Backbone as CSV, one residue per row, in Angstrom:
resi,resn,N_x,N_y,N_z,CA_x,CA_y,CA_z,C_x,C_y,C_z
1,MET,112.009,122.207,111.200,113.153,121.989,110.448,112.449,121.112,109.352
2,ALA,112.974,121.353,108.047,112.805,120.612,106.836,113.706,119.281,106.997
3,TYR,113.066,118.181,106.126,113.902,117.155,105.850,114.615,117.138,104.569
4,LYS,115.533,116.507,104.337,116.458,116.479,102.989,116.996,115.146,102.978
5,ILE,117.046,114.951,101.670,117.190,113.484,101.011,118.753,113.462,100.941
6,THR,119.247,112.153,101.690,120.467,111.970,101.483,121.120,111.431,100.051
7,ASP,122.341,111.063,99.852,122.766,110.450,98.580,122.558,108.970,98.664
8,ASP,121.846,108.562,99.819,121.604,107.061,99.822,120.151,106.894,98.990
9,CYS,119.639,107.791,98.615,118.418,107.717,97.782,118.541,106.904,96.463
10,ILE,117.656,106.014,96.303,117.615,105.083,95.154,116.761,105.325,94.072
11,SER,116.145,106.692,94.359,115.001,107.231,93.248,113.944,106.186,92.942
12,CYS,113.385,105.707,94.196,112.298,104.701,94.034,111.039,105.365,93.921
13,GLY,110.907,106.660,94.350,109.932,107.660,94.322,108.717,107.457,95.336
14,ALA,108.891,106.369,96.364,108.025,106.211,97.610,107.755,107.344,98.344
15,CYS,108.799,108.211,98.573,108.655,109.422,99.394,107.628,110.587,98.623
16,GLU,108.185,110.733,97.142,107.140,111.786,96.506,105.698,111.390,96.693
17,ALA,105.442,110.084,96.521,103.959,109.651,96.746,103.435,109.945,98.122
18,GLU,104.146,109.741,98.992,103.691,109.661,100.400,103.577,111.318,100.819
19,CYS,104.246,112.127,100.275,104.421,113.548,100.998,103.079,114.150,100.630
20,PRO,102.246,114.895,101.803,100.983,115.505,101.760,101.048,116.793,101.226
21,VAL,102.023,117.501,101.110,102.050,118.768,100.459,102.832,118.747,98.906
22,GLY,103.165,117.645,98.694,104.046,117.733,97.198,105.250,118.388,97.234
23,ALA,106.082,118.439,98.279,107.301,119.033,98.328,108.383,118.314,97.915
24,ILE,108.132,117.127,97.519,109.452,116.275,96.917,109.099,115.973,95.449
25,ALA,110.368,116.079,94.839,110.216,116.018,93.324,111.666,115.348,92.871
26,GLU,111.435,114.723,91.624,112.751,114.001,91.190,113.626,115.123,90.846
27,GLY,114.926,114.848,91.291,116.039,115.715,90.988,117.106,114.997,89.916
28,ASP,118.315,115.697,90.123,119.415,114.895,89.349,120.016,113.818,90.180
29,GLY,119.677,112.633,89.900,120.130,111.523,90.394,119.604,111.080,91.669
30,LYS,118.563,111.766,92.375,118.009,111.428,93.602,116.786,112.532,93.632
31,PHE,115.865,112.207,94.468,114.593,112.898,94.825,115.153,114.091,95.748
32,GLU,114.423,115.202,95.894,114.818,116.447,96.659,113.648,117.100,97.101
33,ILE,113.721,117.466,98.276,112.765,118.148,99.217,112.825,119.725,99.031
34,ASN,111.861,120.331,98.759,111.624,121.766,98.803,111.408,122.300,100.065
35,ALA,112.585,122.681,100.851,112.504,122.899,102.373,111.382,124.085,102.567
36,ASP,111.188,125.042,101.907,110.153,125.962,101.925,108.693,125.388,101.979
37,GLU,108.537,124.276,101.321,107.156,123.499,101.546,107.082,122.345,102.567
38,CYS,108.064,121.876,102.713,108.376,120.663,103.907,107.485,120.994,105.234
39,LEU,106.645,120.196,105.598,105.912,120.378,106.960,106.783,119.706,108.152
40,ASP,107.701,119.114,107.763,108.577,118.194,108.678,107.678,117.196,109.556
41,CYS,106.788,116.625,108.787,105.912,115.497,109.278,106.580,114.254,109.404
42,GLY,107.667,113.971,108.445,108.265,112.691,108.407,107.601,111.391,107.762
43,ALA,106.615,111.853,106.881,105.812,110.709,106.239,106.916,110.079,105.258
44,CYS,107.665,111.034,104.545,108.609,110.588,103.629,109.737,109.478,104.257
45,ALA,110.364,109.818,105.457,111.175,108.905,106.120,110.554,107.553,106.327
46,GLY,109.221,107.597,106.730,108.543,106.577,107.166,108.265,105.295,106.078
47,VAL,108.413,105.596,104.848,108.119,104.982,103.731,109.520,104.539,102.890
48,CYS,110.556,105.104,103.189,111.681,105.011,102.329,112.544,103.744,102.890
49,PRO,112.765,102.779,101.799,113.505,101.677,102.194,114.862,101.741,102.421
50,VAL,115.460,102.875,102.098,116.902,103.198,102.443,117.080,104.264,103.554
51,GLU,116.285,104.682,104.146,116.158,105.633,105.130,117.067,106.953,104.728
52,ALA,116.704,107.245,103.360,117.281,108.604,102.723,116.700,109.655,103.143
53,PRO,115.600,110.088,103.469,115.049,111.402,104.121,115.480,111.458,105.677
54,GLN,116.198,112.579,105.677,116.558,112.580,107.212,116.156,114.054,107.555
55,ALA,115.997,114.313,109.041,115.806,115.556,109.492,117.060,116.388,109.410
56,GLU,116.866,117.526,109.001,118.152,118.529,108.955,118.695,119.025,110.470
């Protein structure tokens, strides 16, 4: 299962920099995860200051 970024995202970019496959990009008002590329590794969740990335 891929991760998704909740509306709690503050657009800090920490998750994008941590993603090993580049599945995270800045979207409209928050960052978004491409579910087809996500490895479900949880690296993004580990660095997010507001715990916005959550497992689906």
